[in-house]
N, C-alpha and C positions, 0 to 999 in steps of 0.2 A: 671534131664529136665523134667521129667514127672511134678514133683511138681511145678518147674516154671511156666508150661503152667497153672497148675491147679490153682495157685496163681494167674496169671493173667487173668482167666478166671472168678474167684472169684471177683478181684478186678473190673472188664469190668461190672459184674452183678450188684456190689454194687453202682456203680457209675451212673449207666443206670438206676436203683431203687431211687437213690437220685436224679436223675433230674426229673423224673416222678413224684417224690413226690412235687416238688417245683412249677410245673405248674399243676394248677386245670383242665385245657383243653387245648389237644393239637387242633390248628387249621390244617382244613381238607387240604390235599394235595396241593389244588389248591390256597389255600391263603399264601402255603410257597412258592409254584414256583412261584408266581405273586409278592410277596411282594419283596423278596431278590432282584432281578434286580433293583428294583424303590429304595433301602434302607429306604424301611418301614418295621418296624417288624411285622411278621406275624399275631400277637396278636392284634395290633393295626387296621390292615387291617380288621380283622376276627370280632373284638368288634365295627368297624364301619359299617359292614353289618349287625350285630346283632341289632345294634342303627338303622339303617335306614330301613331296610326290614325284621326284625325278625317277627316271627309268632310263635305259638305254634303248633307242632306237635308231636303227640304221648307224649305230658307232658314235650316237651324239647322245650326251644325258639331258632328257628333256621332260617338264612336268607334264604330269598325266591326269586330267580330270575326273577320272572314275577309278580314284584309288580310297581306298577304306584301310584303317589299323583298327584291329580289333584285338583289345586286349594284347597289345605290341606286336602283334602280327599284320603285316601288310598285305593286301590285296588289290590287285588291279584285273579290273573288267575290262571287254571289248566295247560294252555299249553302256550307256547311260541306265537303260532300263536293268540288266543285267546288276549294274552297281545298285540299284534301288532297291531291287529284291533283297539283295544282300545286305543291305543296309537296315532295312525293317528288321530283318531276321538276327542281324548282331545285337541292337537296341534290345530286341525282344530276350536275348540270350545273354550277353554280357551286360546291359545297361548302360545307358547313355553316356555315363561319364568314361567309359571304357571305350567308346567308339571315337575315331577322327574321322573326316572326310573331306573329299576333293582336292583341289589344286595346293591349299594353304592346309590341309589336315586340321580343320578347325573342330575343336571337340564339342560334339552334339550336346552333351551335358553342360559344358559351360558357356556355350554359345546358340546352342539350338533356339534360343529367343529370337536371334536375329535371322532365323529362317520362318519363313511360313508354313514349312512341312520340313522334315528331315531330308528328303530326298530334295528341296531347293539347293541344298548344298552340295549337289553335283552339277548345279548349273554352273558351268566355269566363270561366267562372268559375276554372278552373286557371291560365288566364294572368295573370288579376287576383291570383290569390294568389301567383304566381312572381314577378309584377311588384312585389306588395307587401313579398315577402320581399327582394328585391333592394334596394329602396328602404330599407327598415329596415337592411339590412346596410352600405348607402352611408351612411345617417345615424350609424350608430354610430361613423364614421372622424370624426366631427365636423362642424361648422358646421350650417347652417342648411337648411330642406328644399329650398331653391331651387340650394343648393349641391350637396346629396344627389341632385338630378335632373340637376344635370350631371354629377356621377359615373356615375349609371346610365345615361346617354346613351354617355358616353365616359371611362372611369374613369382614363386618363392624362392627362385634361385638356385645357389648350390651345385654341387657337381654337373648334374644334368645340365644345368644352362650353361655352365662354363665349357663343356662339351659342344653342346649346341652353338655357340657364338664361335668357336674356333673353328666348326666344320662350315657355318653360314658363311665365315670370314672368307675362307677358301672360293666359296661360291661366288660371293660378290669381288673377290679379287679376281677371278676368272672373266667375270662380265663386265667390270669397269677397266681391266687392264693393270690395274694398280696394285700393288703387294700391300696388303692390308694386315694386321696383325688382331687379333682378339686379346685384352688384358683381361686380367681377373679383378673386377672392382671390389 
């Protein structure tokens, strides 16, 4: 009996170590908890956040929750409160269709209806949930997750979506440990 328990423990240990060897990076728990109910792989959700709001922190690229993009210019804030103040000002000056918010950089003009207020887009959990919903919607239109990510960024497609797919595939390759290629549909 003791040897069968020892063998089972050894087998589980080997199995776990082989799973970890396959994955280059495990997405943080919030990504896993939010992605699963939406039907989106956590690696995809995390890679989108890296692509959209990633910044270098202590030598590593990490998504930053209080990130805004206003008319093509990126801004990062130390606090949610500071980001919220800047978000309201940006909407008033540039207009909601020129403002992206949070970890997934959801566009306020196109997706503001998914939030109770614009500043709710700065809530990391809500922003990831909205990002996962949009990714699932884009995936339901067909294709693989790289294609869905391209449509997430630019539903109209074209060169901007192709560039995004290429860059997103690099992040997804890093996270999964699998060398992926973005193809042009």
